[in-house]
Structure formats: structure tokens, C-alpha cells
C-alpha positions as CSV (number, residue, x, y, z in Angstrom):
1,X,-13.7,46.6,25.1
2,X,-17.2,45.3,25.6
3,X,-17.6,41.6,25.3
4,X,-20.9,40.3,24.0
5,X,-22.5,37.0,25.2
6,X,-21.3,35.1,22.0
7,X,-17.8,36.5,22.5
8,X,-17.8,35.3,26.1
9,X,-18.8,31.8,25.1
10,X,-16.0,31.8,22.5
11,X,-13.5,32.8,25.2
12,X,-14.7,29.9,27.4
13,X,-14.3,27.4,24.5
14,X,-10.9,28.9,23.6
15,X,-9.7,28.5,27.2
16,X,-10.6,24.8,27.1
17,X,-8.5,24.2,24.0
18,X,-5.4,26.3,24.6
19,X,-2.2,24.7,26.0
20,X,-2.1,24.6,29.8
21,X,0.7,27.2,30.0
22,X,-1.6,29.8,28.4
23,X,-4.7,29.1,30.4
24,X,-4.0,31.6,33.2
25,X,-3.7,34.4,30.7
26,X,-7.0,33.5,28.9
27,X,-9.4,35.5,31.2
28,X,-11.9,38.1,30.4
29,X,-10.2,40.4,32.9
30,X,-6.9,40.3,31.0
31,X,-6.6,43.5,29.0
32,X,-4.1,41.8,26.6
33,X,-6.4,38.9,25.9
34,X,-6.8,39.2,22.2
35,X,-3.2,40.0,21.4
36,X,-2.1,37.0,23.4
37,X,-4.7,34.9,21.5
38,X,-3.3,36.1,18.2
39,X,0.1,34.9,19.2
40,X,-1.4,31.6,20.2
41,X,-3.2,31.5,16.8
42,X,0.2,31.8,15.0
43,X,1.9,29.2,17.2
44,X,-0.9,26.6,17.2
45,X,-1.5,23.7,14.8
46,X,-5.0,23.0,16.2
47,X,-7.5,24.0,13.5
48,X,-10.4,24.1,15.9
49,X,-8.5,26.6,18.2
50,X,-7.6,28.7,15.2
51,X,-11.2,28.8,14.0
52,X,-12.4,29.8,17.5
53,X,-9.8,32.6,17.7
54,X,-10.6,33.8,14.2
55,X,-14.4,33.9,15.1
56,X,-13.6,35.9,18.2
57,X,-11.5,38.4,16.2
58,X,-14.3,38.8,13.7
59,X,-16.7,39.6,16.4
60,X,-14.2,42.0,18.1
61,X,-13.9,44.1,15.0
62,X,-12.1,44.6,11.7
63,X,-9.0,46.0,13.4
64,X,-8.4,42.7,15.3
65,X,-9.1,40.6,12.2
66,X,-6.5,42.7,10.3
67,X,-4.0,42.2,13.1
68,X,-4.7,38.4,12.9
69,X,-4.1,38.3,9.2
70,X,-1.0,40.6,9.2
71,X,2.5,39.0,9.4
72,X,3.9,38.7,12.9
73,X,6.0,41.5,14.2
74,X,9.5,40.9,15.3
75,X,9.7,39.5,18.8
76,X,9.3,42.1,21.5
77,X,11.7,42.5,24.3
78,X,9.1,41.4,26.8
79,X,8.7,37.9,28.2
80,X,5.7,36.5,30.1
81,X,6.2,35.1,33.6
82,X,3.4,33.3,35.3
83,X,3.7,32.8,39.1
84,X,0.8,31.5,41.1
85,X,-1.7,32.6,38.5
86,X,-0.3,36.2,38.2
87,X,0.9,37.1,34.7
88,X,3.9,39.5,34.6
89,X,5.6,41.0,31.6
90,X,9.3,41.6,32.0
91,X,12.0,42.8,29.7
92,X,14.2,40.1,28.2
93,X,17.9,40.3,28.9
94,X,20.2,40.4,25.8
95,X,21.7,37.0,25.3
96,X,25.4,36.7,25.0
97,X,27.6,33.9,23.7
98,X,29.6,33.7,26.9
99,X,28.4,30.8,29.1
100,X,30.1,32.2,32.2
101,X,28.0,35.4,31.9
102,X,24.9,33.3,31.7
103,X,25.9,31.5,34.9
104,X,26.5,34.8,36.7
105,X,23.0,36.1,35.8
106,X,21.2,33.1,37.2
107,X,19.7,33.8,40.6
108,X,18.1,31.5,43.1
109,X,14.5,32.1,43.8
110,X,12.8,30.7,46.9
111,X,9.1,31.3,47.3
112,X,9.0,34.1,44.9
113,X,12.0,36.0,46.4
114,X,15.6,36.3,45.3
115,X,18.0,34.7,47.8
116,X,21.7,35.0,48.0
117,X,23.8,32.3,46.4
């Protein structure tokens, strides 16, 4: 997708207004930028942020505006993990009601690597 100068300026303004946990994902190099902004649009209560995202989708094309107005799909099985500025999409594990199974699945991570224990 080609970004025009007004679209780039909108992305900069959106990056200033999104919550801090989403800021690493709001970059022009991110290929999933607009879908992630659509999710932020649905989760946000900030009207200025919603207006900026809507303006970006209008400039991106009618397909993105339709995606913005359509009801949200069921939650995907992917979760976003951000570590040192890198955004990774991983599959979610199925949750079970057994708390011992949850404790067995937890792993210790030290400096980005899984350690025994």
C-alpha cells in the first residue's frame, strides 16, 4: 500500500494518541498497521483518536472504510507479543478450567529465552 503525505501525517498524529502498549505497532513499516488501528478504533473511547483512524481509513480506500464499519469478527487465535520493540504474533493456547494445568504451562523466561524451572 502506498501512503500519501496526508496519510503519513495522520499516522504520526495517531501514534501520539494511541495507548503506550500500541505505540510500537503503529509504524509505517508495519504491514498490519490498518487492521491493528481498526482494532484500536473499536476498543478506544477517545473520539479524537477514532476520528483520526476513520480519516486514515477513508484515505486508504473504501475497502478499509467498510472493514471499519463492519462488526468485529470473532477473536482470532493469535495474540500479540511485544519484546524490545519487536511485534510477534503467536497462537493462543486453549484455556482450560484446571488451575494446575495453567501452572504447568507457565515457563520462566530470562532475557528472552526459556529457562528450566
